[in-house]
C-alpha positions in Angstrom: -157.5 81.8 -192.5 -156.3 84.5 -195.0 -156.3 87.7 -193.4 -155.1 91.1 -196.4 -158.1 93.9 -195.3 -156.2 97.7 -196.0 -155.2 98.3 -192.6 -154.2 101.4 -190.4 -150.2 99.4 -190.6 -149.9 99.7 -194.5 -150.7 103.1 -194.4 -148.5 103.5 -192.0 -145.5 101.7 -194.1 -146.9 104.2 -196.9 -146.4 107.7 -195.1 -142.5 105.8 -194.0 -141.7 104.8 -197.1 -142.4 108.0 -199.1 -139.2 109.3 -200.6 -137.8 105.5 -201.1 -141.3 105.1 -203.3 -141.1 108.4 -204.6 -137.2 108.9 -205.2 -135.7 105.1 -205.9 -132.7 105.8 -206.1 -130.1 104.5 -203.6 -128.2 107.0 -202.4 -130.2 109.6 -203.3 -129.1 113.7 -202.6 -131.5 116.5 -203.1 -131.2 120.3 -202.7 -133.5 122.4 -200.6 -133.7 125.9 -200.0 -132.4 125.5 -196.2 -131.0 122.0 -196.2 -130.0 118.3 -198.1 -132.0 114.9 -198.2 -130.3 111.7 -198.6 -131.8 108.5 -198.5 -130.1 105.2 -198.4 -131.9 101.9 -198.6 -130.5 98.9 -197.6 -131.4 94.8 -196.1 -130.8 91.4 -196.3 -132.4 88.6 -197.6 -132.9 85.5 -195.5 -133.8 81.8 -195.5 -133.7 80.2 -192.1 -134.6 76.5 -191.9 -134.7 74.2 -188.8 -135.4 71.3 -187.2 -136.7 70.5 -183.5 -138.6 68.9 -181.2 -141.7 70.3 -179.0 -141.2 71.2 -175.6 -144.5 70.6 -174.6 -145.2 74.3 -173.5 -148.3 76.4 -175.0 -149.2 80.1 -173.7 -152.4 78.4 -171.7 -150.2 76.7 -169.9 -149.3 79.5 -167.8 -152.9 80.1 -166.5 -154.2 76.2 -166.7 -151.1 73.8 -165.5 -153.4 70.7 -167.1 -152.9 72.6 -170.8 -149.6 71.3 -171.6 -149.3 69.3 -175.4 -147.9 66.7 -176.6 -143.9 66.9 -175.5 -141.4 65.6 -178.4 -143.3 65.4 -181.4 -140.6 66.4 -184.1 -141.7 70.3 -186.0 -139.3 72.2 -188.9 -140.2 75.2 -190.4 -138.5 77.4 -193.3 -138.8 81.3 -191.9 -138.1 83.4 -195.4 -137.7 87.2 -194.3 -137.6 90.0 -196.5 -136.1 92.9 -195.0 -136.7 96.8 -196.3 -133.8 98.9 -194.4 -133.9 103.0 -195.5 -132.6 105.9 -193.6 -133.9 109.0 -195.1 -131.3 111.8 -194.1 -132.5 115.9 -194.1 -129.5 117.9 -193.1 -130.0 121.2 -191.6 -126.0 122.1 -191.5 -122.3 120.3 -191.1 -123.3 119.1 -187.4 -127.8 119.2 -187.4 -129.9 117.1 -188.8 -133.1 114.9 -189.2 -133.4 111.4 -190.0 -136.7 108.8 -190.6 -135.1 105.4 -190.0 -137.4 102.6 -191.0 -136.9 98.5 -191.4 -139.5 96.9 -192.7 -140.3 93.4 -192.5 -141.9 90.8 -194.4 -141.4 87.1 -193.3 -143.7 84.0 -194.6 -143.2 80.9 -192.0 -143.3 77.3 -193.9 -144.2 74.0 -192.1 -145.5 72.6 -188.7 -143.4 74.8 -185.9 -146.0 77.0 -186.6 -148.6 75.0 -185.3 -147.0 74.7 -182.0 -146.9 76.4 -178.8 -143.2 77.1 -178.9 -144.1 79.0 -182.2 -147.0 80.3 -179.9 -145.2 81.8 -177.1 -142.5 83.4 -179.4 -145.0 85.8 -181.0 -146.8 86.6 -177.8 -143.4 87.7 -176.1 -143.1 89.8 -178.8 -145.8 91.1 -179.4 -146.4 91.6 -175.1 -143.2 94.2 -175.5 -144.1 96.7 -177.7 -146.3 99.7 -177.1 -147.5 100.1 -180.4 -148.9 97.1 -182.6 -147.1 97.3 -185.9 -147.5 94.0 -187.3 -150.1 92.6 -189.6 -151.0 88.3 -189.5 -151.5 88.0 -193.7 -152.1 84.4 -193.9 -152.9 82.3 -191.0 -153.6 78.6 -191.6 -152.1 75.2 -191.4 -148.3 74.8 -191.2 -148.5 78.7 -192.5 -148.0 81.9 -191.3 -147.1 84.8 -193.2 -146.1 88.9 -192.0 -145.3 92.0 -192.7 -144.3 94.3 -189.4 -142.2 97.7 -188.8 -139.0 95.9 -187.1 -137.9 99.6 -186.3 -139.8 102.7 -186.7 -138.2 105.7 -185.8 -137.6 109.8 -186.1 -134.2 111.6 -184.7 -133.0 114.4 -184.5 -128.9 114.9 -184.2 -127.0 118.4 -182.9 -123.3 118.5 -181.9 -125.2 119.3 -178.5 -127.8 116.6 -178.3 -129.9 114.1 -179.8 -133.5 113.0 -179.6 -134.8 109.9 -181.2 -138.9 109.3 -180.5 -140.6 105.5 -182.1 -138.9 102.4 -181.9 -135.3 101.5 -181.4 -132.8 99.6 -180.2 -131.6 101.2 -176.7 -128.7 99.3 -176.1 -128.1 99.3 -172.6 -125.1 96.9 -171.0 -121.7 95.4 -171.8 -122.1 91.9 -170.6 -122.1 89.6 -174.1 -124.6 86.8 -173.1 -126.1 88.2 -170.1 -127.0 92.1 -169.9 -129.0 92.8 -166.9 -128.9 96.8 -167.1 -130.4 96.5 -170.4 -133.9 97.0 -169.3 -135.6 97.6 -172.9 -134.4 95.4 -175.0 -133.6 92.0 -173.1 -131.7 89.2 -174.6 -132.0 85.4 -174.7 -128.8 84.2 -175.3 -130.3 80.8 -176.0 -132.3 81.8 -179.1 -132.3 81.1 -182.7 -131.3 84.4 -184.6 -128.6 85.9 -182.2 -128.3 89.3 -184.3 -131.8 90.2 -183.6 -132.8 92.5 -180.4 -136.6 93.7 -179.9 -136.7 97.0 -180.1 -138.8 99.0 -177.8 -141.1 101.9 -178.0 -139.8 105.2 -176.5 -138.5 108.4 -176.5 -134.9 108.8 -176.4 -133.0 112.0 -174.9 -129.2 112.0 -174.9 -127.3 115.4 -173.9 -123.6 115.0 -175.1 -122.1 118.3 -174.7 -121.8 119.0 -170.3 -118.0 118.4 -168.7 -117.0 115.1 -171.3 -120.3 113.4 -169.5 -123.1 111.6 -172.0 -126.2 111.9 -170.4 -129.1 110.4 -171.4 -132.8 109.5 -170.2 -135.4 107.6 -171.8 -139.3 107.4 -171.4 -141.6 104.3 -172.1 -145.4 104.7 -172.2 -147.0 102.1 -170.0 -148.5 99.7 -172.5 -149.3 96.0 -172.4 -147.3 93.6 -170.2 -144.0 93.6 -171.6 -143.5 96.9 -172.0 -144.1 99.3 -168.7 -143.8 102.9 -167.9 -140.2 103.2 -167.8 -138.5 106.4 -166.3 -134.3 106.3 -166.3 -131.6 107.9 -166.6 -128.3 107.0 -167.6 -124.8 109.3 -166.7 -121.3 108.1 -168.3 -117.9 109.0 -168.5 -114.4 108.1 -168.9 -112.4 107.6 -166.0 -108.7 107.2 -166.8 -109.4 104.9 -169.6 -112.4 103.3 -168.3 -116.2 104.0 -169.7 -118.3 103.8 -166.5 -122.1 104.5 -166.1 -124.2 105.3 -163.6 -127.7 104.6 -164.1 -131.4 104.7 -162.7 -135.2 105.1 -162.7 -138.4 103.7 -162.3 -139.8 100.5 -163.8 -143.7 100.8 -163.2 -143.6 101.2 -159.9 -140.2 99.3 -159.0 -136.7 101.4 -158.8 -133.9 100.2 -160.1 -130.1 101.4 -159.4 -126.8 100.2 -160.9 -123.5 100.8 -163.8 -122.0 99.7 -166.0 -117.8 99.7 -166.8 -115.1 98.9 -169.6 -111.9 99.1 -170.9 -108.7 97.1 -170.8 -106.7 95.1 -168.8 -103.3 94.6 -169.9 -103.7 92.5 -173.2 -107.6 91.8 -172.2 -111.0 94.1 -172.7 -112.7 93.8 -169.3 -117.1 95.1 -168.7 -118.7 94.7 -165.4 -122.7 95.7 -164.7 -124.6 96.0 -161.2 -128.3 96.4 -161.0 -130.2 97.1 -157.6 -134.1 96.7 -157.7 -136.0 97.7 -155.2 -139.3 95.3 -155.9 -143.1 95.9 -155.5 -144.5 92.4 -156.3 -141.5 89.8 -155.5 -138.0 89.9 -153.2 -135.6 93.1 -154.1 -133.3 91.6 -156.2 -129.1 91.9 -157.3 -127.9 91.3 -160.6 -124.2 91.1 -162.1 -122.6 90.4 -164.9 -118.4 90.6 -165.5 -116.4 89.2 -168.2 -113.3 89.4 -170.1 -112.1 88.1 -173.4 -109.1 87.9 -175.9 -107.6 87.7 -178.5 -104.8 84.1 -179.0 -102.5 83.6 -181.5 -103.8 81.5 -185.0 -106.7 83.9 -184.8 -108.2 81.9 -181.9 -110.5 84.3 -180.2 -111.8 83.7 -176.8 -114.9 84.9 -173.4 -115.8 83.9 -170.4 -118.5 85.2 -168.6 -120.2 85.0 -165.0 -123.6 85.7 -164.7 -125.5 86.2 -161.1 -129.5 86.3 -161.6 -131.1 87.3 -157.9 -134.1 87.0 -159.1 -133.7 83.1 -160.3 -133.8 79.8 -157.7 -131.4 78.0 -156.9 -133.7 74.8 -156.8 -135.8 73.0 -160.1 -138.3 72.8 -158.2 -138.3 76.5 -157.0 -138.0 77.7 -160.6 -140.4 80.6 -161.9 -141.7 78.3 -165.6 -144.9 80.2 -165.8 -142.5 83.6 -165.5 -140.4 82.4 -168.1 -143.6 81.4 -170.5 -144.7 84.7 -170.0 -141.0 86.4 -170.8 -141.3 88.5 -167.2 -138.0 86.6 -166.8 -135.0 85.1 -169.1 -133.3 82.3 -166.6 -134.0 80.2 -164.2 -131.5 79.9 -162.0 -128.9 81.9 -160.5 -125.6 81.0 -161.5 -124.4 80.7 -164.4 -121.0 80.6 -166.7 -120.3 80.8 -170.3 -118.1 80.8 -172.7 -117.2 81.9 -176.1 -114.7 80.1 -178.5 -114.4 81.4 -181.7 -111.6 80.3 -184.8 -111.1 82.2 -187.8 -110.0 78.9 -190.3 -109.4 80.9 -193.2 -111.1 84.6 -194.0 -114.0 83.3 -195.0 -114.4 80.3 -193.3 -115.3 81.1 -189.0 -116.2 78.3 -186.7 -117.7 79.4 -182.8 -118.5 77.6 -180.3 -121.0 79.0 -177.1 -121.5 77.9 -174.0 -123.6 78.3 -170.4 -123.4 76.1 -167.1 -125.8 76.7 -165.2 -123.9 76.0 -162.0 -126.8 75.3 -159.7 -128.9 72.4 -161.7 -125.7 71.8 -163.6 -127.0 71.7 -166.9 -125.7 72.8 -170.3 -126.2 75.1 -173.1 -123.9 74.2 -176.6 -124.1 75.7 -179.8 -121.3 74.7 -181.7 -121.8 77.3 -185.4 -119.9 77.4 -188.6 -120.2 80.5 -190.9 -118.9 80.7 -194.7 -119.1 83.8 -196.7 -119.8 83.1 -200.1 -118.5 86.4 -200.6 -118.9 89.6 -199.3 -122.8 90.1 -199.2 -124.2 86.1 -198.9 -123.4 84.7 -195.7 -123.9 80.5 -194.7 -124.4 79.3 -191.5 -125.0 76.1 -190.1 -125.2 75.2 -186.5 -127.1 73.4 -183.6 -128.3 73.8 -180.8 -128.2 71.5 -178.1 -129.4 71.3 -174.4 -128.1 68.8 -171.9 -129.6 67.9 -168.6 -132.9 66.6 -166.5 -136.4 67.2 -167.5 -136.6 69.9 -164.6 -133.1 71.2 -165.4 -133.3 74.5 -167.0 -131.5 73.5 -170.5 -133.4 70.2 -169.9 -136.2 71.6 -171.0 -135.8 72.9 -174.2 -135.0 70.6 -177.4 -131.9 70.3 -179.6 -132.4 72.1 -182.7 -130.5 71.9 -186.0 -130.2 74.6 -188.2 -129.3 75.9 -191.7 -129.4 79.8 -192.9 -128.3 82.0 -195.8 -128.2 85.7 -195.9 -128.2 88.0 -198.7 -127.0 91.3 -197.6 -127.7 94.7 -200.3 
């Protein structure tokens, strides 16, 4: 089925990209009576290809356990993404400006993975995390799915005293690498295919920068779809003897949350930690925390070790909340995790990485070996595998091995 009427999204995109469409040179400087407009254009073109097998999970499985599809059928997909990033800055003074930020995607998917339940689960989780529908399907048929979307779209006011940003944005709370329990806006799945991609959140984000070296941030998200609840959250951070310490708290729908994070250097290592307590209305109150440390070894070797306690999880596989995982309400099933990252620069252009996560309760294992080759300063080739070891009922035994290749051109 082909869908191509002119939509509200088309109108929004044309409006937001108006400065780029009219003034196509990059960068652009226009002097106004009381300010100056600067327009910057960047982005990338990516081809991501991967081969895997289906898990058998479908969105319908949550309400109807008998709806499971055929497992272990081979699936292939090719994602071709064009991302246009524009930053239109109106400088009022040297310390005061408005910035219109737009990241706009066109992305067709080709291949048999498009028709699987795994693909539909991923798309539904993404849509449920947004307050506004800023994507439109252009083509949806056998083995083809093509959409355009506003990946990010916000307007920000910056001054010496405070910043204010409204719209779809990333709010990167948390200091963990694999697990970030205090990131209450952009939950990260450490086994996702595109590690650099983070869902944005539709929010009002106010940051006060001045008083006595403290940075104070307040965030509001309006109540929308299931995974975009109404949130009132605040965070205060300050440097304490070389450590950046943050304290946060607020309300998530009917739940209350408090927590803290810290990061700094201990001897020759960087150490980080974060803690969250959530008083939950619809489940038991729970605690989550993450601690990690990293170190740069001789001979271009980098290492990071991280422990994560997930109080929302379960130790027994029979108690795993698979339905909540499919809906996207939780990111992990187990309680105790140990994760590691090793990186080695073989040359200045070739980097090897190995990521692993061990579920300490059911002993299943996730591994991601990866090699990156920087062909030129703006062309990167990545080859990787995602390998899962465990029994069928284990956390990392349910997913299927995946092999990927990616070419990314940045402009």
